[in-house]
C-alpha positions as CSV (number, residue, x, y, z in Angstrom):
1,M,0.0,0.1,-0.1
2,S,1.6,3.3,-1.0
3,A,1.5,6.5,0.9
4,P,-1.7,9.1,1.3
5,P,-0.3,12.1,-1.2
6,E,1.8,14.7,0.4
7,L,-0.2,17.5,2.0
8,P,0.5,21.3,0.4
9,P,2.7,23.3,2.8
10,L,-0.2,25.8,3.9
11,V,-2.6,22.9,4.5
12,S,0.3,21.1,6.6
13,A,0.8,24.7,8.8
14,A,-3.3,24.8,9.1
15,L,-2.9,21.7,10.6
16,S,-0.7,22.9,12.9
17,L,-1.6,25.9,14.2
18,S,-5.1,23.3,14.5
19,G,-2.7,21.0,17.0
20,R,-1.2,24.3,19.0
21,R,-4.8,24.9,19.9
22,G,-6.2,22.1,20.2
23,F,-8.8,22.6,17.8
24,V,-10.4,18.8,17.0
25,S,-12.9,19.5,14.1
26,S,-10.8,20.8,11.4
27,T,-11.4,20.0,7.6
28,R,-10.4,16.4,7.1
29,N,-7.9,15.5,4.7
30,E,-10.2,13.8,2.4
31,T,-12.7,16.7,2.3
32,G,-9.8,19.2,1.8
33,R,-8.9,17.3,-1.6
34,L,-12.3,17.6,-2.8
35,L,-12.2,20.8,-1.9
36,A,-9.1,21.6,-3.7
37,T,-10.3,19.8,-6.7
38,L,-14.0,21.6,-6.9
39,A,-11.6,25.2,-6.6
40,A,-9.6,24.1,-9.3
41,S,-12.7,24.2,-11.5
42,R,-13.8,27.8,-10.3
43,H,-12.7,31.5,-11.0
44,G,-13.9,34.7,-8.8
45,I,-14.5,33.8,-5.0
46,L,-14.8,31.1,-3.3
47,G,-15.9,31.8,0.7
48,E,-15.7,29.7,3.5
49,L,-18.3,30.1,6.3
50,G,-16.4,29.1,9.6
51,T,-12.3,29.8,9.3
52,G,-11.5,27.8,12.4
53,C,-7.4,27.2,12.1
54,G,-7.7,27.8,8.4
55,V,-7.5,24.4,7.3
56,G,-10.4,24.2,4.5
57,S,-9.1,27.6,3.2
58,A,-6.2,26.3,2.8
59,W,-7.2,23.5,0.8
60,L,-9.1,25.7,-1.4
61,R,-6.0,27.9,-1.7
62,S,-4.3,24.6,-2.8
63,G,-6.4,24.0,-5.8
64,A,-7.6,27.6,-6.5
65,A,-7.4,28.9,-10.3
66,E,-4.9,32.0,-11.2
67,G,-7.2,35.1,-10.2
68,T,-9.2,33.8,-7.7
69,R,-9.9,34.9,-4.1
70,I,-10.6,33.6,-0.9
71,V,-12.8,35.0,1.7
72,T,-13.4,33.1,5.3
73,A,-14.8,34.6,8.3
74,E,-14.3,33.1,12.0
75,S,-16.2,35.0,14.9
76,D,-13.5,34.2,17.4
77,P,-11.2,37.2,17.6
78,E,-8.2,35.4,18.7
79,L,-8.3,32.3,16.0
80,A,-9.3,34.9,13.2
81,K,-5.7,37.0,14.0
82,A,-3.8,33.6,14.0
83,V,-5.2,32.4,11.2
84,A,-4.4,35.8,9.2
85,E,-1.3,35.6,10.5
86,M,-0.6,32.6,8.9
87,F,-2.2,34.0,5.4
88,A,-0.1,37.3,5.6
89,E,1.9,36.4,2.8
90,D,-0.9,35.4,0.1
91,E,-3.1,38.3,-0.7
92,R,-5.6,35.8,-2.3
93,I,-7.0,34.8,1.1
94,E,-8.7,37.7,3.5
95,V,-9.9,36.7,7.4
96,V,-12.2,38.5,8.0
97,E,-12.9,38.2,11.7
98,A,-16.9,38.5,12.0
99,D,-19.6,35.9,12.3
100,W,-20.3,34.0,9.0
101,T,-22.9,36.4,7.8
102,A,-20.3,39.5,7.5
103,L,-19.2,37.1,4.4
104,I,-22.5,37.7,2.8
105,E,-22.4,40.9,0.6
106,R,-18.7,39.4,-0.7
107,G,-20.6,37.3,-3.4
108,P,-21.8,36.1,-5.2
109,F,-19.6,33.3,-4.6
110,A,-18.5,30.2,-7.6
111,L,-18.0,27.9,-4.5
112,L,-18.9,28.3,-0.9
113,F,-17.7,25.8,1.8
114,V,-20.6,26.1,4.5
115,D,-18.5,25.2,8.1
116,A,-20.3,27.0,10.1
117,R,-22.8,24.8,12.5
118,E,-25.2,27.6,12.1
119,A,-25.0,28.5,8.6
120,K,-25.7,25.0,7.6
121,L,-28.4,24.8,10.0
122,S,-30.5,27.9,9.0
123,A,-28.8,29.5,6.0
124,R,-29.9,27.7,3.0
125,D,-32.0,30.5,1.4
126,V,-28.9,33.0,2.0
127,I,-26.8,30.4,0.3
128,A,-29.2,30.3,-2.8
129,E,-29.0,33.7,-3.0
130,V,-25.4,34.4,-2.5
131,V,-24.1,31.3,-5.0
132,E,-23.5,32.2,-9.0
133,P,-25.8,29.9,-10.9
134,G,-23.6,27.1,-11.4
135,G,-21.5,27.8,-8.0
136,F,-21.1,25.0,-5.8
137,V,-21.9,24.9,-2.1
138,V,-20.1,22.2,0.0
139,L,-21.2,21.1,3.5
140,D,-19.1,18.8,5.6
141,D,-18.9,16.6,8.3
142,F,-22.3,14.2,7.6
143,T,-21.8,10.1,8.5
144,P,-22.7,8.3,5.3
145,S,-26.4,7.5,4.9
146,A,-27.3,4.5,2.8
147,V,-31.4,4.6,3.4
148,W,-34.2,7.3,2.2
149,P,-35.0,9.0,3.7
150,P,-31.6,9.8,5.3
151,M,-30.9,8.8,9.3
152,Y,-28.6,10.0,11.6
153,E,-28.2,8.5,15.2
154,G,-31.8,6.8,14.4
155,R,-33.6,9.8,13.4
156,V,-34.0,11.3,9.8
157,D,-31.6,14.0,9.0
158,T,-33.9,17.0,8.2
159,L,-31.1,19.3,7.4
160,R,-29.0,16.3,4.9
161,Q,-32.7,16.0,3.6
162,E,-34.0,19.3,2.8
163,W,-30.2,20.3,1.1
164,L,-31.1,16.9,-1.2
165,Q,-34.7,18.0,-2.0
166,D,-34.2,22.1,-2.3
167,Q,-34.9,22.9,-6.5
168,R,-32.6,25.7,-6.4
169,F,-30.0,23.1,-6.3
170,T,-28.9,19.9,-7.4
171,T,-26.9,17.9,-4.9
172,V,-25.6,14.7,-4.3
173,E,-24.3,13.2,-1.1
174,V,-20.5,11.8,-1.5
175,M,-19.2,9.6,0.6
176,V,-15.3,11.2,1.4
177,A,-14.3,8.3,3.8
178,P,-16.0,5.3,4.9
179,D,-16.9,7.1,8.2
180,A,-17.3,10.9,6.5
181,A,-19.7,12.3,3.3
182,V,-20.4,16.0,2.1
183,L,-23.3,17.3,0.7
184,L,-22.1,19.1,-3.1
185,A,-24.8,21.1,-4.1
186,T,-24.6,22.7,-7.4
187,R,-26.8,26.1,-7.9
188,R,-29.2,25.8,-10.6
């Protein structure tokens, strides 16, 4: 069995920051590789709602096409400052110290990584307005479900069900690891 692909340097730096901060919910590498792949196909503005330690943004940047900008929002002032310092050498990444809602005015987005729990739970209508037609929305941290309606811990996963049935998007659940899935939605 061969070793997994080497991590991009910026991703390694973000994972290192995550480890130093004791941040345990960073973007998984499997999801990150998907983000980088999708970013490579986009032009314009890529957004991330919920920076954390910058792992998702680093993955987006690792695949971003020339001329693409990345804007990410983090509400924790100390974390936002640390991530902004980490990305200081890259003028294509902007870290906004604010709640995820501050990014809404920065659209339209060619790709939007929704990594803030509150945004995942309540912002589908807002997201539909700020993602350009043909743009991608990525939501991570799902446990794969092979049944319909989708289930999680013995209950219908209404969040996943609503995204999969929303007529403003064409959405698919993508298993990125045996225990992890993302929703990938394209704005119609």
